[in-house]
C-alpha positions in Angstrom: 10.2 -6.9 12.5 7.5 -5.2 10.3 5.7 -4.0 13.4 8.5 -1.6 14.2 7.3 0.6 11.4 4.9 3.3 12.5 1.2 2.5 11.7 2.0 -1.1 10.7 -0.3 -2.6 13.3 -3.2 -0.5 12.0 -2.3 -1.3 8.4 -2.0 -5.0 8.9 -5.2 -5.2 11.0 -7.1 -3.2 8.3 -5.8 -5.4 5.5 -6.5 -8.6 7.4 -10.1 -7.3 8.1 -10.6 -6.8 4.4 -9.3 -10.3 3.7 -11.5 -11.9 6.4 -14.5 -9.8 5.4 -14.4 -10.5 1.7 -14.1 -6.8 0.9 -13.1 -5.6 -2.6 -9.7 -4.0 -2.6 -8.0 -1.9 -5.2 -4.2 -1.7 -5.3 -3.0 1.7 -6.5 0.5 1.7 -7.8 2.9 4.1 -9.4 3.9 3.8 -13.1 7.6 3.2 -12.5 9.3 -0.2 -11.9 9.0 0.1 -8.1 5.3 0.9 -8.4 4.5 -1.8 -10.9 6.4 -4.5 -9.0 4.6 -3.3 -5.8 1.3 -3.6 -7.6 2.0 -7.0 -8.9 3.2 -8.2 -5.5 0.2 -6.9 -3.5 -2.4 -8.0 -6.2 -0.9 -11.5 -6.3 -0.9 -11.7 -2.4 -4.5 -10.5 -2.1 -5.7 -12.9 -4.8 -3.9 -15.7 -3.1 -6.0 -14.9 0.0 -9.2 -15.0 -2.0 -9.7 -11.3 -2.2 -11.6 -9.7 -5.1 -8.8 -7.3 -5.9 -8.2 -5.0 -8.8 -5.5 -2.5 -9.6 -4.9 1.0 -11.0 -1.7 2.4 -12.3 -2.1 6.1 -13.4 -1.1 7.4 -16.8 1.5 10.0 -16.0 0.2 12.3 -18.7 -3.5 12.0 -17.8 -3.4 11.6 -14.0 0.0 12.9 -13.0 2.1 11.4 -10.2 0.7 9.8 -7.1 -2.8 9.4 -5.8 -5.5 11.2 -7.7 -9.2 11.7 -7.3 -9.7 9.9 -10.6 -8.1 6.8 -9.2 -10.1 7.0 -6.0 -13.3 7.5 -7.9 -12.5 4.4 -9.9 -12.0 2.5 -6.7 -15.4 3.6 -5.4 -17.0 2.7 -8.8 -15.5 -0.7 -8.6 -17.0 -1.2 -5.1 -13.7 -1.2 -3.4 -13.9 -0.4 0.3 -10.1 -0.3 0.7 -7.3 1.1 -1.5 -3.7 0.1 -0.8 -1.5 2.7 -2.3 2.1 1.6 -3.0 5.1 3.7 -3.9 3.0 6.8 -3.6 0.7 8.7 -1.2 3.0 10.1 1.5 2.1 13.7 0.4 -1.5 13.0 -0.6 -3.2 14.9 2.2 -6.1 16.2 0.1 -6.5 12.9 -1.7 -6.7 11.0 1.7 -9.4 13.4 2.9 -11.2 12.8 -0.4 -11.0 9.0 0.0 -12.6 9.4 3.5 -15.3 11.6 2.0 -16.3 9.0 -0.6 -16.2 6.1 1.9 -13.0 4.4 0.9 -10.4 3.4 3.4 -6.8 4.0 2.5 -3.5 2.4 3.4 -0.4 4.2 2.2 2.8 2.2 1.8 5.4 4.6 0.5 9.1 5.3 0.8 9.4 8.9 -0.3 10.1 11.9 1.9 7.0 13.1 3.9 5.7 16.6 3.8 4.9 18.7 6.8 1.5 16.9 7.2 1.0 13.2 7.2 -2.2 12.1 5.3 -5.1 11.1 7.5 -5.5 7.4 6.4 -6.2 4.1 8.0 -2.4 3.6 8.0 0.5 5.5 6.6 3.6 3.3 6.3 6.8 5.0 5.4 10.2 4.4 7.1 11.1 8.0 6.2 8.3 9.5 8.3 9.9 11.9 10.8 7.9 10.1 13.6 8.9 6.6 12.5 11.9 4.8 14.1 12.0 1.8 11.8 15.7 0.9 11.7 16.2 1.0 7.9 14.8 3.8 5.8 16.2 2.6 2.5 13.4 0.3 1.6 11.8 0.6 -1.8 8.1 1.1 -2.1 7.8 -2.6 -2.9 9.9 -3.3 0.2 7.4 -1.3 2.4 4.5 -3.3 0.8 6.4 -6.5 1.5 6.6 -5.5 5.2 2.8 -5.0 5.1 2.3 -8.4 3.7 4.6 -9.9 6.4 2.6 -8.2 9.1 -0.7 -9.1 7.6 0.3 -12.8 7.4 1.1 -12.6 11.1 -2.2 -11.0 12.0 -4.0 -13.8 10.0 -1.9 -16.4 11.9 -0.2 -17.6 8.7 3.5 -18.5 8.4 6.0 -15.8 7.4 7.2 -18.2 4.6 4.1 -17.3 2.6 5.7 -13.9 1.9 9.0 -15.2 0.6 7.9 -15.8 -3.0 7.5 -12.0 -3.4 11.1 -11.3 -2.6 12.1 -11.4 -6.3 9.8 -8.5 -7.0 11.3 -6.6 -4.0 14.8 -7.2 -5.3 13.8 -5.9 -8.8 12.2 -2.9 -7.3 15.2 -2.1 -5.1 17.7 -2.4 -7.9 15.5 -0.3 -10.3 14.6 2.4 -7.9 
């Protein structure tokens, strides 16, 4: 059950609100296989729901690893009101504060080990959070994103089966990560 993950209700409600409200959303991925499959999965899902969605995958040499101010500024310049960060963000405390400062909501869907402080975001989904009792902490970043899609479909009143076509990307991400 995706709702067993800490913050999942808040994340699914926020993503469903963006879908219903016709908001612009930017998907922010990592540059590895897990991050790119996560990005492709979420972008395809959002577009299937009629969302004006774009993506950003940082250049490791220009932007480093994880969330960056550059990527968040790009989201704001594109008119995005929501950024869904996949396979990154669990330690992005300063970047989450910056996103709030520039008026961009942030959902973090990560699977890496959390730092001492959890970022202040609309939702921080990570089965490895110390305060999360999700029964399996071995999900890939794409797996966490898939759980967000499942939960969002339920909030929207749509069948779980609409998430199943994305399982090939989850499998590739899991094997690669």
